[in-house]
C-alpha atoms as an extended CHARMM CRD file, in Angstrom:
* protein
*
        80  EXT
         1         1  MET       CA            -39.0130000000     -216.4120000000       53.8770000000  PROA      1               0.0000000000
         2         2  ASN       CA            -36.0480000000     -214.6100000000       55.2040000000  PROA      2               0.0000000000
         3         3  ASP       CA            -37.1360000000     -213.2980000000       58.5230000000  PROA      3               0.0000000000
         4         4  PRO       CA            -34.2100000000     -211.9360000000       60.5110000000  PROA      4               0.0000000000
         5         5  ARG       CA            -36.0810000000     -212.5940000000       63.7230000000  PROA      5               0.0000000000
         6         6  ILE       CA            -35.9870000000     -216.3720000000       63.3720000000  PROA      6               0.0000000000
         7         7  LEU       CA            -33.0540000000     -218.2220000000       64.8370000000  PROA      7               0.0000000000
         8         8  ASN       CA            -30.6000000000     -220.1230000000       62.7890000000  PROA      8               0.0000000000
         9         9  ILE       CA            -30.1130000000     -223.4320000000       64.5100000000  PROA      9               0.0000000000
        10        10  LYS       CA            -26.8390000000     -225.0400000000       63.6130000000  PROA      10              0.0000000000
        11        11  SER       CA            -26.9060000000     -227.9850000000       66.0990000000  PROA      11              0.0000000000
        12        12  ALA       CA            -28.1780000000     -228.7850000000       69.6020000000  PROA      12              0.0000000000
        13        13  HSD       CA            -25.2350000000     -226.6180000000       70.9400000000  PROA      13              0.0000000000
        14        14  HSD       CA            -25.1110000000     -223.8030000000       68.5060000000  PROA      14              0.0000000000
        15        15  ILE       CA            -27.8630000000     -221.2630000000       67.7930000000  PROA      15              0.0000000000
        16        16  GLN       CA            -27.1390000000     -218.1320000000       65.9710000000  PROA      16              0.0000000000
        17        17  LYS       CA            -29.5590000000     -215.2350000000       66.8700000000  PROA      17              0.0000000000
        18        18  THR       CA            -30.3170000000     -212.9960000000       63.9060000000  PROA      18              0.0000000000
        19        19  SER       CA            -32.6080000000     -210.5340000000       65.5280000000  PROA      19              0.0000000000
        20        20  PRO       CA            -31.5640000000     -207.3760000000       67.4330000000  PROA      20              0.0000000000
        21        21  ALA       CA            -31.1310000000     -208.0730000000       71.1420000000  PROA      21              0.0000000000
        22        22  ASN       CA            -33.1520000000     -205.0250000000       72.1020000000  PROA      22              0.0000000000
        23        23  GLU       CA            -36.2640000000     -205.9960000000       69.9790000000  PROA      23              0.0000000000
        24        24  PRO       CA            -39.2510000000     -206.4430000000       72.2330000000  PROA      24              0.0000000000
        25        25  MET       CA            -41.0670000000     -209.7550000000       72.2580000000  PROA      25              0.0000000000
        26        26  GLU       CA            -44.3320000000     -207.9070000000       71.6280000000  PROA      26              0.0000000000
        27        27  ALA       CA            -43.0220000000     -207.2430000000       68.0450000000  PROA      27              0.0000000000
        28        28  HSD       CA            -43.5550000000     -211.0070000000       67.4520000000  PROA      28              0.0000000000
        29        29  LEU       CA            -47.3120000000     -211.2050000000       67.6640000000  PROA      29              0.0000000000
        30        30  SER       CA            -47.6780000000     -214.8860000000       67.1270000000  PROA      30              0.0000000000
        31        31  VAL       CA            -45.0330000000     -215.6760000000       69.6390000000  PROA      31              0.0000000000
        32        32  SER       CA            -46.6410000000     -213.3840000000       72.1050000000  PROA      32              0.0000000000
        33        33  ARG       CA            -50.0510000000     -215.0460000000       71.6120000000  PROA      33              0.0000000000
        34        34  THR       CA            -48.5690000000     -218.4660000000       71.9100000000  PROA      34              0.0000000000
        35        35  LEU       CA            -46.6950000000     -217.6670000000       75.1140000000  PROA      35              0.0000000000
        36        36  GLY       CA            -49.8370000000     -215.9590000000       76.4640000000  PROA      36              0.0000000000
        37        37  LEU       CA            -51.9180000000     -219.1610000000       75.8300000000  PROA      37              0.0000000000
        38        38  LEU       CA            -49.2050000000     -221.2740000000       77.4320000000  PROA      38              0.0000000000
        39        39  ALA       CA            -49.0500000000     -218.9750000000       80.5610000000  PROA      39              0.0000000000
        40        40  ALA       CA            -52.9080000000     -219.0480000000       80.8210000000  PROA      40              0.0000000000
        41        41  ASP       CA            -52.9300000000     -222.9020000000       80.6270000000  PROA      41              0.0000000000
        42        42  MET       CA            -50.1220000000     -223.1320000000       83.2100000000  PROA      42              0.0000000000
        43        43  ASP       CA            -51.9920000000     -220.8480000000       85.6280000000  PROA      43              0.0000000000
        44        44  ALA       CA            -55.2400000000     -222.8170000000       85.1030000000  PROA      44              0.0000000000
        45        45  HSD       CA            -53.5420000000     -226.2730000000       85.5380000000  PROA      45              0.0000000000
        46        46  PRO       CA            -50.3450000000     -225.9130000000       87.5450000000  PROA      46              0.0000000000
        47        47  GLU       CA            -50.7380000000     -229.6400000000       88.5630000000  PROA      47              0.0000000000
        48        48  LEU       CA            -50.0300000000     -230.7430000000       85.0090000000  PROA      48              0.0000000000
        49        49  ILE       CA            -46.5560000000     -228.9940000000       84.8080000000  PROA      49              0.0000000000
        50        50  GLN       CA            -43.7930000000     -231.5010000000       84.7050000000  PROA      50              0.0000000000
        51        51  PRO       CA            -40.0150000000     -231.0730000000       84.5130000000  PROA      51              0.0000000000
        52        52  VAL       CA            -38.3130000000     -232.1670000000       81.3850000000  PROA      52              0.0000000000
        53        53  ASP       CA            -36.5950000000     -235.3530000000       82.0490000000  PROA      53              0.0000000000
        54        54  SER       CA            -32.9520000000     -235.5760000000       81.1360000000  PROA      54              0.0000000000
        55        55  ARG       CA            -33.5450000000     -238.9020000000       79.3020000000  PROA      55              0.0000000000
        56        56  LEU       CA            -35.9520000000     -237.0420000000       77.0900000000  PROA      56              0.0000000000
        57        57  VAL       CA            -33.3870000000     -234.3040000000       76.2910000000  PROA      57              0.0000000000
        58        58  ASP       CA            -30.8270000000     -237.0400000000       75.5470000000  PROA      58              0.0000000000
        59        59  ARG       CA            -33.1830000000     -238.8110000000       73.2610000000  PROA      59              0.0000000000
        60        60  ILE       CA            -34.0150000000     -235.5650000000       71.3490000000  PROA      60              0.0000000000
        61        61  ASN       CA            -30.3380000000     -234.8190000000       70.9970000000  PROA      61              0.0000000000
        62        62  ALA       CA            -29.5920000000     -238.3130000000       69.7610000000  PROA      62              0.0000000000
        63        63  LEU       CA            -32.3050000000     -237.9520000000       67.1630000000  PROA      63              0.0000000000
        64        64  VAL       CA            -31.7050000000     -234.4340000000       65.8500000000  PROA      64              0.0000000000
        65        65  GLY       CA            -28.7320000000     -233.0210000000       67.8120000000  PROA      65              0.0000000000
        66        66  GLN       CA            -26.5390000000     -232.9210000000       64.8160000000  PROA      66              0.0000000000
        67        67  ALA       CA            -28.9780000000     -231.6610000000       62.2720000000  PROA      67              0.0000000000
        68        68  ASP       CA            -28.4110000000     -228.1890000000       60.7870000000  PROA      68              0.0000000000
        69        69  VAL       CA            -31.5980000000     -226.2050000000       60.4650000000  PROA      69              0.0000000000
        70        70  ASP       CA            -31.8210000000     -222.7790000000       58.8780000000  PROA      70              0.0000000000
        71        71  LEU       CA            -35.4120000000     -221.5110000000       59.4010000000  PROA      71              0.0000000000
        72        72  ASN       CA            -34.7520000000     -218.5610000000       57.0870000000  PROA      72              0.0000000000
        73        73  SER       CA            -34.1460000000     -220.6460000000       54.0930000000  PROA      73              0.0000000000
        74        74  PRO       CA            -37.1110000000     -221.6600000000       51.9230000000  PROA      74              0.0000000000
        75        75  LEU       CA            -38.1880000000     -225.2770000000       51.6530000000  PROA      75              0.0000000000
        76        76  SER       CA            -37.2570000000     -227.1300000000       48.5630000000  PROA      76              0.0000000000
        77        77  ALA       CA            -40.1020000000     -228.5340000000       46.3420000000  PROA      77              0.0000000000
        78        78  GLU       CA            -39.7500000000     -232.0060000000       47.6880000000  PROA      78              0.0000000000
        79        79  ASP       CA            -40.1000000000     -230.6890000000       51.2860000000  PROA      79              0.0000000000
        80        80  GLU       CA            -43.4880000000     -228.9710000000       50.6210000000  PROA      80              0.0000000000
């Protein structure tokens, strides 16, 4: 899989965008559907929306903040 539309995440503070900036979101059908479902759920249940706590962000960064992730590279045999 080498999809140029997928972001290359180097760390919590460095994301390399590989898709053209002018490409419409509608071109990404699965993303559009997911965002549509999320929007419908938020409209149906706005009382459940909560802000992301800064402690959660700090915890996520502590766990994976320094991990380099390249979503365009294939998984190795042991990862599958």
